[in-house]
FIKOL-829431 format. One record per residue: x, y, z of N, C-alpha, C, O in turn. Coordinates in steps of 0.001 Angstrom, whole numbers, plus 500000, padded with zeros to 6 digits. Layout:
// residues N
XYZXYZXYZXYZ...
END
This chain:
// residues 355
721676586759494804721972585471495417720889584470495064719705584808495030721296583245494803720326582226494437719590581674495637718450581225495519720239581702496804719700580973497949718697581834498694719020582932499148717468581325498818716443582038499567715643581022500363715307579951499859715338581366501617714501580515502453713233581282502755713297582361503343712094580764502374710833581435502612710062580678503674710237579470503836709199581396504406708405580775505457707042580361504958706225579882505744706769580530503679705447580225503159705507579158502092704718579165501148706429578255502240706560577193501250705270576412501164704702576029502186704802576171499949703606575378499748702329576178499702701319575682499202702333577422500216701110578200500241700673578589498844699504578438498488701618579094498043701257579520496692700680578378495857699658578584495202701285577172495845700675576076495092699275575722495570698399575421494759699054575755496896697720575435497411696707576475496946695605576127496522697082577762497028696178578820496592695899578720495104694775578951494660696927578374494328696744578208492890695784577059492597694967577142491679695889575992493378694951574876493215693524575319493487692618574982492725693310576068494559691962576529494907691405577442493817690239577333493437692243578333493325691798579239492258691435578458491010690394578704490400692282577525490629692036576748489413690767575922489540690003575802488582690537575346490727689332574549490939688083575410490838687089574994490242688122576614491419686961577502491337686734577955489899685592578056489449687810578225489187687700578618487782687069577492486969686197577734486134687510576271487215686946575124486503685460574960486810684668574627485928685090575196488063683674575068488432682823576088487695681760575751487174683290577348487648682542578371486907682379577962485444681292578084484879683458577480484836683397577088483437682447575931483201681667575956482249682499574908484061681624573740483890680154574101484067679304573677483284679862574889485106678460575275485344677948576140484203676790576010483804678793577023483668678368577854482537678052576994481321677061577230480630678900575987481055678659575097479907677364574314480092676568574201479160677149573771481293675923573008481567674693573900481436673658573472480924674810575136481898673677576071481797673334576351480339672162576395479968674362576541479516674129576793478090673477575576477441672542575730476656673951574372477753673360573155477188671907572997477624671041572664476815671647573239478912670271573131479406669364574146478725668221573847478378669894575350478541669103576395477899668807576039476445667711576303475949669780575440475765669576575075474361668562573940474209667935573806473158668399573125475253667452572007475206666152572306475945665307571424476101665993573537476398664831573879477218663509573670476491662504573340477121663495573859475177662251573664474427661817572201474426660620571912474403662774571280474451662443569851474477661902569430475835661124568481475928662310570130476888661906569761478238660761570620478767660393570523479938660214571441477918659057572286478273659356573169479493658572573239480440660502573832479439660828574756480521659884575956480468659532576435479390659480576432481645658680577652481711659566578847481373660794578763481399658908579960481054659649581169480675660569581630481805661703582043481565660060581555483057660884582012484182662094581106484387663143581568484834661953579796484058663083578886484173664141579196483117665338579128483395663705579532481920664650579908480869665381581196481241666583581335481013664629582136481818665254583389482265666288583121483364667372583703483371665924582220484298666843581877485367668116581224484845669213581523485319667968580323483857669142579675483271670037580681482557671263580618482649669397581616481839670172582648481148670950583506482154672119583823481935670283583881483267670948584684484298672094583901484938673155584456485220671865582592485166672904581750485747674113581664484827675256581693485283673850581559483527674941581489482551675755582774482558676985582736482592675066583914482524675746585212482516676578585381483788677715585849483741675993584992484926676705585138486201677990584314486226679036584811486644677919583074485787679096582205485832680152582618484810681348582533485089679726583060483644680686583543482653681389584798483177682601584953483027680599585698483802681182586935484334682199586634485433683282587218485459681846585718486343682772585375487416683997584637486884685104584821487390683799583801485859684921583103485232685908584104484654687111583988484889685421585081483905686291586084483288686970586931484363688157587240484258686218587300485387686765588107486484687937587363487151689010587933487353687717586096487484688767585333488141689941585075487200691092585049487636689660584887485929690721584658484944691615585883484803692839585776484728690966587065484768691721588304484570692324588833485868693386589456485851691654588588486987692110589128488281692216588021489317691397587969490235693199587133489201693302586011490144693489586449491589693166585696492509694005587649491801694191588135493174692865588391493877692816588467495105691783588524493103690452588756493685689757587446494025688536587416494182690512586375494141689952585038494348688945584995495497687830584504495321689323585500496658688429585393497810687185586241497623686087585808497970687338587449497076686165588304496831685194587641495869683984587638496095685732587081494795684886586398493806684196585205494446683013584966494204684921584462495253684317583308495916683210583707496857682185583029496926683396584810497597682343585277498503681115585749497745679987585545498195681330586386496582680192586786495741679418585547495293678187585539495326680129584508494879679479583265494458678730582621495617677618582129495428679311582614496808678638582042497967677351582802498286676331582194498608677401584123498197676215584914498481675116584626497466673951584467497828675499584560496179674507584282495132673876582907495321672659582752495230674727581904495588674212580551495756673375580424497023672312579803497013673862581018498122673144580898499383671788581577499355670773580964499687671769582856498955670505583608498928669558583017497884668377582806498161670081582749496681669237582189495626668718580812495980667555580501495722669567579982496570669145578631496923668085578619497996667097577894497879668269579416499052667275579471500120665944580028499613664876579545499990666019581037498765664785581614498218664029580588497382662817580427497526664754579897496509664115578915495642663553577750496454662447577279496193664330577289497446663871576189498286662613576586499056661640575834499102662644577771499658661482578229500419660252578386499556659154577993499950660436578968498358659295579156497448658691577817497042657471577673496965659547576851496786659073575569496278658355574753497342657272574227497088658950574637498550658318573782499557657147574468500261656204573801500687657201575795500386656129576482501103655006576946500178653834576916500555655366577376498965654330577847498035653837576712497141652634576490497009654788575992496528654403574894495639654087573616496413653455572700495886654533573564497666654241572447498565654689571101497994653935570129497957655943571088497552656519569827497075657821569560497805658572570492498092658092568329498102659296567989498855660553568052498010661668567954498521660357568219496706661538568214495862662400569455496073663493569565495517661903570374496869662710571530497250663060572407496084662332573350495777664145572122495435664590572910494302664274572206492985664840572537491944663382571249493040663044570530491822664288569892491249665017569216491975664552570084489971665730569524489322667022570174489756668102569676489438666933571297490490668130572037490892668649571635492267669689572135492695667948570741492973668329570444494355669757569894494433670481570181495387670159569112493439671511568540493469672561569639493350673634569543493944672256570674492589673239571739492358673501572577493600674523573258493680672581572536494582672761573363495768674001572957496564674576573784497272674418571695496458675605571281497221676888571914496688677933571829497332676816572549495513677980573294495036678375574392496019679538574787496087677390574883496785677677575905497785678754575411498747679687576146499070678624574162499204679590573614500156680961573447499502681995573667500133680951573062498251682207572906497515682929574244497403684135574329497636682180575293497042682778576632496920683280577110498280684358577698498376682496576858499334682913577275500679684236576610501068685091577243501687684405575325500702685647574626501050686837575132500258687979574996500697686579575721499083687660576273498274688040577681498706689221578009498820687028578508498945687277579927499200687657580174500655688574580941500949686939579511501564687212579659502988688058578478503444688287577541502679688516578521504674689381577448505144688981577046506542688598577878507364689077575737506801688878575233508151687522575578508726686483575287508134687549576208509899686326576496510638685411577454509884684189577324509954685991578415509163685146579370508424684322578646507366683141578945507194684930577700506656684203576944505637683105576110506275681995576033505748683411575480507415682415574652508098681251575505508592680093575112508452681547576669509170680473577544509661679593578040508525678371578094508666680205578404507392679410578858506246678511577740505728677364577989505356679021576517505701678229575380505231677089575086506196675958574851505771677383575097507499676331574834508493675272575931508485674106575665508780675665577166508150674689578256508090673651577995506998672456578212507201674122577524505831673175577207504755672290576034505156671078576072504944672875575005505725672073573848506147671045574261507190669910573785507170671442575153508107670496575637509115669329576366508455668179576200508863669626577180507428668550577866506707667596576893506046666382577091506071668148575830505449667300574806504818666449574082505856665291573753505600667037573835507038666281573167508096665147574047508623664064573548508931665391575338508726664343576259509172663174576237508197662013576187508603663489576276506913662424576241505902661687574907505975660462574868505856662426573811506170661774572510506325660889572481507556659807571895507524661340573116508662660520573191509868659227573957509630658159573572510107659347575059508877658142575831508544657187575005507682655967575122507802657751574178506821656932573304505963656134572327506823654935572146506615656810571693507798656133570722508646655160571389509621654156570789510004655456572628510023654591573301510993653399574000510343652465574404511036653424574144509026652354574892508345651032574129508394650971572941508077649978574834508796648637574244508805648020574234507420647022573554507180648620574994506507648069575082505155648475573898504284647916573701503205649435573116504741649918571977503966649298570708504540649479570425505724648583569950503745647891568752504246648878567743504847649998567587504360648441567065505909649285566073506575649633564930505638650728564375505718648717564575504757649001563482503813650149563850502879650969563005502517650194565136502492651269565596501623652603565579502359653641565241501790652555565950503631653781565942504426654319564521504566655519564286504420653416563570504851653864562188504974654410561661503650655379560903503619653773562075502564654200561619501249655599562110500905656406561384500324655867563355501277657143563969500901658186563934502013659314564392501828657810563395503159658709563433504315660043562747504065661096563304504374660005561545503507661248560806503292662174561536502327663389561551502524661604562145501279662429562861500303663156564038500957664334564277500693662440564766501811663073565895502500664175565420503441665258566002503490663886564362504184664890563841505117666140563389504362667261563668504788665947562693503243667096562236502451667901563407501915669128563339501836667207564490501543667919565671501065668802566251502166669958566603501927668240566347503391669016566879504502670192565969504837671287566455505122669981564671504807671069563737505084672171563847504032673355563758504357671777564043502762672769564221501700673621565452501968674844565408501840672967566556502341673706567794502602674626567630503810675777568066503779674115566995504886674929566812506083676134565912505786677238566160506271675910564869504986677003563960504631678068564689503817679264564492504028677626565528502890678570566256502051679388567236502881680590567388502662678736567904503838679453568838504712680489568080505543681630568523505676680082566927506107680998566134506926682187565649506096683324565650506568681917565238504863682996564769503998683999565869503714685208565652503803683497567065503368684398568173503052685185568618504284686358568976504179684530568594505464685229568976506692686358567981506991687462568378507365686070566688506821687098565673507048688219565804506024689397565682506361687844566052504777688855566214503733689749567403504022690957567345503794689157568491504528689946569680504848690952569376505954692092569837505896690543568604506960691462568248508045692599567375507524693764567586507864692244566386506689693269565509506141694227566271505229695435566034505242693663567202504427694513568012503563695441568892504385696610569070504042694909569443505478695747570265506351696904569475506928698029569972506995696634568245507347697705567398507872698743567094506797699948567118507046698241566806505595699164566513504496700062567703504193701271567549504023699463568900504126700247570095503817701265570387504901702399570772504613700856570201506162701810570431507259702967569446507183704117569804507435702652568198506834703720567205506698704669567561505554705886567416505673704088568033504434704915568425503289705784569620503648706974569649503335705178570615504314705949571806504695707070571435505657708181571955505557706770570525506598707789570118507563708931569393506855710105569628507139708562568504505924709602567773505184710437568721504335711656568574504251709773569707503698710513570685502906711450571494503784712590571771503412710950571871504966711783572646505878712998571867506345714108572396506398712773570588506686713890569764507131714928569582506020716136569635506253714408569365504796715339569201503666716094570498503396717286570488503087715360571639503521715992572923503239717055573246504290718162573671503958716701573036505571717635573394506628718774572402506756719774572687507414718634571232506130719756570308506095720896570885505272722041570453505411720596571859504412721602572499503573721879573939503991722470574705503229721456574310505198721625575680505675722463575679506947722247574859507839723413576594507026724201576771508235723337577448509298722794578527509060723209576831510452722285577313511475722667578688512016721785579464512386723944579003512070724372580272512654724170581442511707723590582457512092724639581315510484724631582449509554723417582471508626723112583502508028722735581352508507721627581279507564722070581105506125721242581093505215723377580969505911723899580751504562723846579266504215723739578427505110723919578933502934724090577530502560725332576954503235726348577634503384725231575698503636726371575075504291727250574331503288727052574433502077728207573592503801729171572938502906728487571906502007728891571718500859727454571239502526726748570252501705726137570912500469726225570384499360725517572071500676724912572769499543725989573300498598725821573250497379727080573802499143728176574295498299728757573168497448729058573360496270728911571981498061729401570834497294728458570502496145728898570167495045727149570597496411726174570307495352726284571325494228726198570970493052726476572595494587726628573629493553727924573425492768727954573598491550728978573062493468730263572845492795730182571678491812730865571669490788729346570702492130729222569525491275728398569793490018728415568988489086727677570918489982726875571241488808727790571574487631728808572248487783727402571087486464728180571357485248727654572628484596726693572589483827728289573753484906727831575028484357728708575519483209728442576569482625729743574767482891730586575146481772731552576261482130731305577006483078732651576391481389733628577453481655733077578791481167732173578817480332733616579914481684734539579926482811733775579851484133732591580182484203734469579414485165733894579410486503735014579607487496736072578989487382734781580475488478735810580783489473735237580625490872734023580576491070736150580545491840735742580477493241736553581488494039737684581824493687735948581963495121736636582819496082736538582128497428735440581875497923737670581825498017737716581268499367738252582367500279739366582849500077737469582768501279737946583831502171737639583461503614736713582703503904738449584021504509738143583853505926738425585153506669739052586070506140737946585206507902738071586421508720739455586441509364739893585459509962740126587571509230741465587713509781741414587789511314740558588454511896742369587078511948742531587105513411741215586761514129740907587338515172740453585832513573739161585516514194739338584811515535738516584980516435740404584023515676740650583361516969740848584401518066740427584207519207741501585515517702741705586589518681740368587193519115740199587567520276739407587288518166738078587808518508737416586900519537736872587379520531737460585590519302736848584647520253737548584675521601736894584673522644738879584700521582739635584660522841739460585935523643739423585896524873739352587078522952739281588368523644737859588734524050737623589218525157736915588497523144735544588983523375734538587867523644733388588144523986734947586629523496734041585517523768733395584977522490733332585645521458732921583739522612732358583091521429731029583709520994730693583656519811730274584287521912729020584949521516729316586132520601728635586343519597730350586903520967730760588021520120731257587506518779730969588091517735732008586404518812732486585812517561731330585372516666731377585555515450730293584791517270729120584383516487728454585597515839728038585544514682728358586693516600727742587906516039728575588452514880728024588947513898729889588364514993730767588814513906730529587962512663730422588492511557730446586648512839730198585762511703728858586074511037728766586106509810727825586303511841726500586609511280726515587925510512725956588026509420727171588947511104727232590245510425728057590156509147727712590772508138729140589396509186729989589235508002729222588522506893729345588878505721728431587515507263727633586796506264726633587724505598726454587677504381725973588578506398725014589517505827725664590530504907725132590843503843726827591047505320727533592022504492728031591385503200727991592010502140728499590143503287728972589449502084727835589233501095728013589390499887726671588875501615725502588708500734725219589985499971724952589960498769725281591109500681724972592385500047725994592842499038725680593644498159727239592336499148728309592785498253728384591962496972729076592349496030727684590837496926727796589949495778726690590192494756725702590872495034726877589626493575725917589760492485724837588686492606725032587688493299723695588886491935722605587904492059723018586492491672722527585529492262723907586344490697724278585001490238725347584332491094725590583134490952725990585090491982727049584518492812726450583654493920725390583967494464727145582562494247726655581597495231727576581603496436728744581226496340727041582038497575727835582195498793727413581169499831726226580876499973728383580621500558728067579705501645729184579671502666730290580157502426728868579083503818729875578931504873730604577611504648729993576542504666731905577696504437732703576517504124733057575747505397733204574525505380733190576484506494733511575870507779734244576844508660735101577590508187733912576850509968734573577788510875734361579223510427733231579672510237735498579950510259735391581339509781735660581440508287735887582536507773735639580314507585735893580292506150734582580289505356733616579617505717734579581049504283733407581139503406733865580894501969735011581164501610732949580380501165733253580104499763732219580799498882731021580773499164732706581419497815731838582032496811732097581336495479733244581217495047731035580880494835731135580274493506730607581287492507729514581829492673731403581541491454731033582564490477730867581920489102731831581824488342729649581477488777729417580883487448729594581929486351729131583062486477730256581539485294730417582435484153731406583552484361731399584523483603732259583450485364733233584515485652734655583979485529734977582927486081735497584698484810736907584359484713737681584903485896737114585552486775738976584637485917739816585052487030739809586544487316739575586936488459740061587409486308740084588856486571738752589381487109738725590209488020737646588892486536736329589332487016736097588860488446735555589600489267736508587624488745736353587094490101737204587889491083736786588122492218738394588308490656739254589104491536738572590433491872738627590891493014737925591052490871737225592319491108736093592123492122735870592974492983735381590995492014734322590693492978734915590529494372734355591022495351736047589836494462736694589630495754737160590953496366737048591153497575737676591844495538738091593160496046736898593917496624736997594533497685735774593865495918734572594533496413734089593888497714733661594579498639734162592586497771733769591853498972734658592234500152734175592455501262735975592307499893736927592657500953736675594064501482736740594299502688736389594992500585736126596380501009734850596474501832734795597209502818733835595738501434732553595794502141732690595260503560732139595838504497733419594166503725733545593592505064734509594383505934734343594445507152735522594991505310736459595808506088735789597073506612736184597604507649734780597552505896734087598773506316733043598509507400732481599444507970732788597233507679731752596872508650732287597024510073733347596493510404731545597756510913731944597930512313731142596972513183729911596953513139731857596176513974731206595207514856731201595785516271732271595994516844730023596051516851729955596639518197730747595826519215730581594611519325731602596510519951732392595868520985733624595158520465734483594756521250733727594998519162734861594290518573735681595201517677736912595174517705734992596005516883735665596868515929735548596335514521734543595721514165736568596564513720736535596124512324737324594826512172738370594630512791736790593957511334737433592672511057737599592548509556736622592600508809738830592384509119739099592271507681739040590811507243738911589904508065739137590604505928739161589245505396740326589101504420740800590079503842740772587866504252741766587525503232741089586611502224740319585727502597741382586830500925740687586100499869741675585392498949742705585944498561741328584151498612742047583421497586741107583155496428740019582611496621741522583539495209740668583426494025741304582448493047742512582496492813740490581557492474741000580606491489739966580413490396738774580262490662740452580420489151739585580136488008739801578691487577740940578243487446738713577965487357738822576569486933739372576499485518738882577165484605740400575677485358740962575490484031740167574456483252739356573742483840740376574356481948739659573370481114739890571951481631741024571478481699738804571289481991738891569914482455739496569750483834739757568624484259739726570847484546740359570745485868739386570144486871738206570494486895739891569238487695739066568602488715738697569618489791739414570589490033737555569364490428737051570258491465738065570439492588738299571553493057738660569334493010739626569427494094740806570314493756741341570996494630741219570314492496742341571141492086742027572618492183742867573400492626740845573012491780740445574431491846740428574899493294740961575961493615739810574100494172739719574484495576741099574509496228741372575363497072741966573578495840743316573549496396744084574809496009744801575376496833743937575247494769744641576467494341744070577696495027744810578615495376742720577717495227742121578840495945742604578879497387742847579952497940742744577694497998743225577621499377744671578101499474745036578801500418745486577725498501746883578182498490746961579694498310747791580361498928746077580234497448746056581688497254745613582397498529746115583474498850744661581787499264744215582366500531745372582432501525745560583449502194746139581365501623747263581378502562748365582321502103749097582861502932748493582526500805749451583524500310749023584915500757749862585743501112747709585173500741747198586464501218747463586623502706747764587722503171747351585517503466747625585570504903749104585899505143749448586752505962749958585199504408751402585431504581751812586828504132752789587390504626751048587383503183751372588714502677750957589839503602751227591003503303750315589535504705749942590565505668748457590648505947748026591507506717747654589770505336746198589724505529745512590938504883746158591880504425744173590871504869743331591892504215743758592083502750743780593200502232744099590954502099744549590991500708743718590035499863743045589142500377743785590250498556743168589345497590744275588795496709745027589550496093744369587467496657745389586814495822744712585955494768743812585172495072745151586109493530744636585307492411745589584155492150746772584365491883745062582918492231745899581733492011746377581672490563745695582116489641747531581126490401748096580979489050747831579569488561748218579220487446
END
């Protein structure tokens, strides 16, 4: 069957976006690391800095390949990256401000530390991303507090570097606030999109049976799929008697069970929907009259074998019509309807092929 309603509409595209963004980040950082390493001799990088750049390049290339080959490991890879950035960043920041006693924190790398927040917003969601970001900022603040409280660092040096440290913290706090706000706005947007998709989808779904409704069937009928194409119009025999004898709730249950059984009896390419009341329509693209009749026979047998608790068995009558060359849609449906009534007049629980 072509018609499927999923409860996770929009989730896969969002996850694909997050994966692609993280993949792009790994690739960009790896390229920048390679360029920096190639120019390290011009900038008089120390040996340990060159080693660090080489390790950073290897790490990002490895994570890029891992995510490329195993996209399902997205969250695990992201958590590994967060751990590397968080632990490495705090260590480097602490070493620089407490040992080297400079406010530049990570020296030329201080700007790159905000990538941690970007990765957290991609890998984690909502409150988890915010908590992970605040945890890193808290670690940076603790190290800054130790810097200001240290008696080994001259007060003149602290005053000299104070503004730079404060600006760094404000930059990090601003970036966290921006990403948190963006996440909320994105969440609202996605919910609005999902709601609109749901409303559009259910506008074409019959509320009782979950099958496509007449609007969707009309849209399918209007599609130009080329000959041959056939339709099966069927309804439940003596359905009024079911409602009158057992009540409309029982009748609704019969309709729901019949819809489920019909779905199971049809082929993947067949299009089934509720035409109205106890009538259902099946569109069979690429099927001629004899093939459509065979499908209808199978459908009739499947529904006749279905036992409805408290009601018993309910059969169906089917009218089958193959669209002729250039035949108008209304003509095909009219012939199928006439064949259905011929099946009714013939004693019901029959399949009639229109001529």
